[in-house]
Steps between C-alpha positions, in 0.01 A plus 500: 500500500781740588668433163176564316445829685859605433463425126172693473585798722878504473544488878393305805179615664453412864171341588331630811566330830136396520495336157820302559397397848153401383642295213737325740213407731288390205771255393559394860131423555502295179799307641722637221776580747782551249295764317406662831868524590577658164228764545621581850863515386404761241313683777810500720717634218260792453417554869798378709374666820178295493656236723177301525558383143786285622265333747265418215789350302591296808149360525522373142851364555376306803227345283764399245741384772768734360798638687394839631822623662560773238141621526520515880822700475347736241195547724712591801713742298193660344319534832802648678540768233133572439341822619165370377417320827471621857697327776189309606426391143858377464457286812179355357674414172787335686246293694333404171840386368543271800151360448564426131827323578350269765 
């Protein structure tokens, strides 16, 4: 899709956070976990401070029984550097990470 957009418009156009996130969840709910991961990876490239996206990727990786060490590391780095979340929200996301990895 990105190649097609680039060929038509001559440049990459970022999709909105909502569209990418929604597409990821649509694939996830259809048990198309690889496609969900791809949608969320594009989301994270466009919106690196949206740390929750890494948690979504983790959920799909758990379903696929994939190694998630790099995603966990990326989540922690993103969350530490993000001004998008309050201190309390960061704690909640860290708790969600622990829950996913159980």
